Residue frames as qw, qx, qy, qz and C-alpha x, y, z in Angstrom:
[[0.102, -0.600, 0.698, 0.377, -3.72, 13.69, 2.67],
 [0.587, 0.145, 0.796, 0.038, -5.48, 10.55, 1.41],
 [0.548, 0.762, 0.321, -0.127, -7.16, 12.46, -1.41],
 [0.086, 0.861, -0.421, -0.270, -3.88, 14.18, -2.31],
 [0.394, -0.348, 0.831, 0.184, -2.20, 10.78, -2.61],
 [0.599, 0.426, 0.678, 0.003, -4.95, 9.48, -4.87],
 [0.391, 0.897, 0.071, -0.191, -4.78, 12.60, -7.06],
 [0.116, 0.810, -0.563, -0.119, -1.01, 12.19, -7.36],
 [0.923, -0.109, 0.361, -0.070, -1.04, 8.40, -7.76],
 [0.812, 0.542, -0.062, 0.206, 1.10, 8.40, -10.91],
 [0.166, 0.790, -0.442, 0.391, 3.89, 10.44, -9.35],
 [0.604, -0.511, 0.526, -0.313, 3.79, 8.33, -6.19],
 [0.972, 0.161, 0.168, -0.020, 3.85, 5.17, -8.31],
 [0.620, 0.668, -0.263, 0.315, 7.03, 6.41, -10.02],
 [0.173, -0.724, 0.514, -0.427, 8.59, 7.34, -6.69],
 [0.841, -0.282, 0.395, -0.240, 7.71, 3.93, -5.26],
 [0.929, 0.354, -0.017, 0.110, 9.26, 2.12, -8.22],
 [0.362, 0.725, -0.418, 0.411, 12.50, 4.05, -7.74],
 [0.455, -0.585, 0.514, -0.431, 12.50, 3.36, -4.01],
 [0.965, -0.033, 0.215, -0.146, 11.87, -0.32, -4.69],
 [0.771, 0.536, -0.237, 0.249, 14.89, -0.47, -7.02],
 [0.026, 0.709, -0.521, 0.475, 17.08, 1.11, -4.34],
 [0.701, -0.398, 0.454, -0.379, 15.84, -1.34, -1.70],
 [0.980, 0.188, 0.070, -0.005, 16.40, -4.33, -4.02],
 [0.560, 0.659, -0.357, 0.353, 19.89, -3.06, -4.91],
 [0.195, -0.643, 0.547, -0.499, 20.65, -2.86, -1.18],
 [0.939, -0.173, -0.176, -0.240, 19.74, -6.53, -0.68],
 [0.739, 0.199, -0.494, 0.413, 23.36, -7.57, 0.00],
 [0.014, 0.398, -0.437, 0.806, 23.52, -4.96, 2.76],
 [0.703, -0.319, 0.058, -0.633, 20.14, -6.01, 4.18],
 [0.936, -0.032, -0.350, -0.031, 21.19, -9.68, 4.17],
 [0.529, 0.300, -0.527, 0.594, 24.50, -8.89, 5.84],
 [0.202, -0.341, 0.387, -0.833, 22.82, -6.85, 8.58],
 [0.000, 0.242, 0.951, -0.192, 19.95, -9.32, 8.80],
 [0.228, -0.436, -0.496, -0.716, 16.47, -8.55, 7.56],
 [0.535, -0.614, -0.579, 0.042, 15.00, -9.33, 11.00],
 [0.488, -0.379, -0.255, 0.744, 17.39, -6.93, 12.72],
 [0.106, -0.057, 0.167, 0.979, 16.68, -3.96, 10.43],
 [0.119, -0.544, -0.750, -0.357, 12.94, -4.50, 10.16],
 [0.278, -0.738, -0.500, 0.358, 12.08, -2.36, 13.20],
 [0.191, -0.526, 0.057, 0.827, 14.02, 0.78, 12.20],
 [0.012, 0.063, 0.635, 0.770, 12.90, 0.57, 8.55],
 [0.175, -0.590, -0.775, -0.143, 9.30, -0.05, 9.67],
 [0.224, -0.666, -0.353, 0.618, 9.50, 3.05, 11.89],
 [0.053, -0.322, 0.327, 0.887, 10.47, 5.22, 8.91],
 [0.098, -0.247, -0.810, -0.522, 7.87, 3.50, 6.73],
 [0.164, -0.632, -0.718, 0.239, 5.18, 4.12, 9.39],
 [0.096, -0.612, -0.121, 0.776, 5.90, 7.86, 9.39],
 [0.025, 0.219, -0.539, -0.813, 6.10, 8.26, 5.60],
 [0.196, -0.271, -0.839, -0.429, 3.15, 6.06, 4.70],
 [0.145, -0.584, -0.681, 0.417, 1.14, 7.24, 7.69],
 [0.005, 0.522, 0.013, -0.853, 1.43, 10.83, 6.50],
 [0.167, 0.214, -0.587, -0.763, 0.74, 10.12, 2.83],
 [0.454, -0.110, -0.759, -0.454, -1.81, 7.30, 2.99],
 [0.624, -0.399, 0.308, -0.598, -2.99, 7.03, 6.61],
 [0.606, 0.243, -0.756, -0.046, -1.28, 3.64, 6.47],
 [0.795, -0.476, 0.103, -0.361, -2.24, 1.01, 9.04],
 [0.002, -0.599, 0.798, -0.064, 1.06, -0.93, 8.68],
 [0.933, -0.003, 0.124, -0.337, -0.57, -4.24, 7.80],
 [0.486, -0.468, 0.698, 0.239, 2.78, -5.53, 6.52],
 [0.495, 0.249, 0.765, 0.328, 1.26, -6.48, 3.16],
 [0.128, 0.562, 0.000, -0.817, 0.98, -3.20, 1.33],
 [0.475, 0.442, 0.713, 0.266, -1.29, -3.13, -1.70],
 [0.070, 0.746, 0.086, -0.656, -1.08, 0.61, -2.46],
 [0.012, -0.364, 0.630, 0.686, 0.34, -0.01, -5.92],
 [0.028, -0.252, -0.912, -0.323, -2.73, -2.13, -6.69],
 [0.083, -0.711, -0.675, 0.177, -5.28, 0.16, -5.05],
 [0.215, 0.796, 0.245, 0.511, -4.60, 3.51, -6.66],
 [0.299, 0.278, -0.431, 0.805, -2.53, 4.68, -3.67],
 [0.568, -0.462, 0.045, -0.679, -5.59, 4.38, -1.41],
 [0.022, 0.254, -0.913, 0.320, -4.93, 2.18, 1.64],
 [0.590, -0.262, -0.618, -0.448, -7.65, -0.46, 1.70],
 [0.460, -0.235, -0.734, 0.441, -7.03, -1.00, 5.41],
 [0.091, 0.016, 0.239, -0.966, -8.76, 2.35, 6.03],
 [0.533, -0.270, -0.549, -0.585, -12.04, 0.70, 5.08],
 [0.499, -0.395, 0.457, -0.621, -14.02, 0.30, 8.32],
 [0.953, 0.005, 0.133, -0.273, -14.84, -3.23, 7.17],
 [0.386, -0.557, 0.681, 0.279, -11.20, -3.95, 6.17],
 [0.830, 0.458, 0.310, -0.071, -12.26, -4.98, 2.67],
 [0.398, -0.520, 0.522, 0.546, -9.18, -5.67, 0.54],
 [0.314, 0.080, 0.787, 0.525, -10.80, -6.47, -2.79],
 [0.076, -0.398, -0.525, -0.749, -13.39, -3.86, -3.55],
 [0.299, -0.232, 0.248, -0.892, -16.26, -1.95, -2.04],
 [0.205, 0.245, 0.888, -0.331, -19.09, -3.41, -0.06],
 [0.061, 0.532, 0.727, 0.430, -22.65, -3.12, -1.29],
 [0.218, -0.803, -0.486, 0.269, -23.27, -0.10, 0.90],
 [0.336, -0.067, 0.131, 0.930, -21.40, 2.68, -0.88],
 [0.191, 0.698, 0.437, -0.534, -23.64, 5.71, -0.80],
 [0.545, 0.739, 0.356, 0.175, -24.74, 7.51, -3.98],
 [0.054, 0.982, -0.182, 0.017, -22.29, 10.33, -3.19],
 [0.693, 0.459, -0.485, 0.270, -19.39, 7.83, -3.02],
 [0.213, -0.594, 0.555, -0.542, -19.13, 7.90, 0.75],
 [0.224, 0.103, -0.947, 0.208, -18.86, 5.00, 3.19],
 [0.577, -0.487, -0.499, -0.425, -21.99, 3.39, 4.65],
 [0.665, -0.391, -0.499, 0.396, -20.30, 2.95, 8.05],
 [0.303, -0.527, -0.130, 0.783, -18.86, 6.49, 8.25],
 [0.409, 0.777, 0.465, 0.111, -20.98, 8.77, 6.03],
 [0.047, -0.953, 0.139, 0.265, -18.48, 11.63, 6.39],
 [0.415, -0.490, 0.659, 0.391, -15.68, 9.52, 4.86],
 [0.612, 0.495, -0.400, -0.469, -15.29, 8.93, 1.11],
 [0.984, -0.026, 0.166, -0.059, -15.31, 5.21, 0.33],
 [0.438, -0.579, 0.588, 0.355, -11.74, 3.92, 0.22],
 [0.584, 0.159, 0.729, 0.319, -12.59, 1.92, -2.88],
 [0.373, 0.885, 0.280, 0.017, -14.10, 4.84, -4.76],
 [0.115, -0.903, 0.354, 0.213, -10.81, 6.66, -4.13],
 [0.590, -0.277, 0.699, 0.294, -8.86, 3.52, -5.12],
 [0.609, 0.538, 0.549, 0.199, -10.67, 3.38, -8.45],
 [0.201, 0.979, 0.017, -0.040, -9.97, 7.07, -9.10],
 [0.323, -0.758, 0.521, 0.224, -6.29, 6.65, -8.21],
 [0.686, -0.025, 0.682, 0.254, -5.89, 3.50, -10.27],
 [0.559, 0.751, 0.336, 0.100, -7.10, 5.34, -13.38],
 [0.055, 0.967, -0.243, -0.059, -4.19, 7.76, -12.95],
 [0.543, -0.527, 0.626, 0.188, -1.54, 5.05, -12.64],
 [0.235, 0.470, -0.711, -0.468, 0.30, 3.40, -15.51],
 [0.336, -0.006, -0.928, -0.161, -0.82, -0.15, -14.73],
 [0.270, -0.041, 0.568, -0.777, -3.55, 0.79, -12.28],
 [0.724, 0.111, -0.076, -0.676, -6.58, -0.33, -14.26],
 [0.749, 0.158, -0.640, -0.069, -5.04, -3.80, -14.48],
 [0.265, 0.217, -0.756, 0.558, -3.54, -3.94, -10.99],
 [0.432, -0.145, 0.375, -0.807, -6.77, -3.05, -9.20],
 [0.828, 0.048, -0.279, -0.483, -8.36, -6.20, -10.64],
 [0.499, 0.225, -0.806, 0.227, -5.90, -8.57, -8.93],
 [0.733, -0.577, -0.281, -0.225, -7.39, -10.34, -5.94],
 [0.021, 0.641, -0.588, 0.493, -5.45, -9.49, -2.78],
 [0.565, -0.138, -0.797, 0.162, -4.89, -12.28, -0.27],
 [0.531, -0.781, -0.300, -0.133, -6.47, -11.95, 3.18],
 [0.027, -0.817, 0.410, -0.404, -4.48, -9.96, 5.70],
 [0.781, -0.086, -0.534, 0.313, -2.00, -12.03, 7.68],
 [0.384, -0.892, -0.043, -0.235, -2.25, -10.34, 11.07],
 [0.836, -0.367, 0.040, 0.407, 1.12, -11.79, 12.10],
 [0.580, 0.288, 0.166, 0.744, 2.79, -9.29, 9.73],
 [0.109, -0.939, -0.256, -0.204, 1.20, -6.16, 11.24],
 [0.378, -0.896, 0.165, 0.166, 3.76, -3.50, 12.07],
 [0.703, -0.203, 0.459, 0.504, 6.46, -5.04, 9.89],
 [0.076, 0.610, -0.322, -0.720, 8.03, -3.33, 6.91],
 [0.786, 0.477, 0.385, -0.079, 6.38, -4.16, 3.62],
 [0.329, 0.864, -0.358, -0.134, 9.21, -2.27, 1.86],
 [0.205, -0.539, 0.817, 0.015, 11.73, -4.82, 3.13],
 [0.698, 0.144, 0.683, -0.160, 9.40, -7.73, 2.37],
 [0.677, 0.715, 0.100, -0.142, 9.05, -6.61, -1.25],
 [0.159, 0.814, -0.554, -0.067, 12.81, -5.98, -1.57],
 [0.444, -0.344, 0.825, -0.065, 13.59, -9.43, -0.17],
 [0.744, 0.364, 0.539, -0.154, 11.10, -11.09, -2.50],
 [0.560, 0.816, -0.080, -0.117, 12.29, -9.22, -5.62],
 [0.001, -0.745, 0.667, 0.026, 15.97, -9.73, -4.82],
 [0.602, -0.166, 0.774, -0.103, 15.36, -13.42, -4.16],
 [0.767, 0.506, 0.377, -0.116, 13.74, -13.86, -7.57],
 [0.464, 0.846, -0.261, -0.027, 16.73, -12.25, -9.33],
 [0.339, -0.643, 0.687, -0.001, 19.40, -14.27, -7.49]]
């Protein structure tokens, strides 16, 4: 499914933007229920959806929109900002030669996205392991809604 997601990065980008708008619009509901209280059920749905589409590792700090819909956490070295120096000539991973390099796929996906060629150049912060398993959808909604209040 990873390759499918990269090939359909533009459509997934559009879907994600719509979903983000819905989640931001629901901010009053999320606040009333309590973001902490609803995190587990939303994360469970997110785990299924993103697991199927992207083989998501639920790091809690999703960067799919900046990595061409290729989850950088699938890199055996957990590199979040580009490929290592060991990408094989055929575009496969040096650690797992049967696996295409996550970053080669990310580059391909980013070329299909509207803002992908710009977004892939942003440096991602290191993974905060305390956020693993939490919903990045809710985190983004909370952040976006907070900036518009």
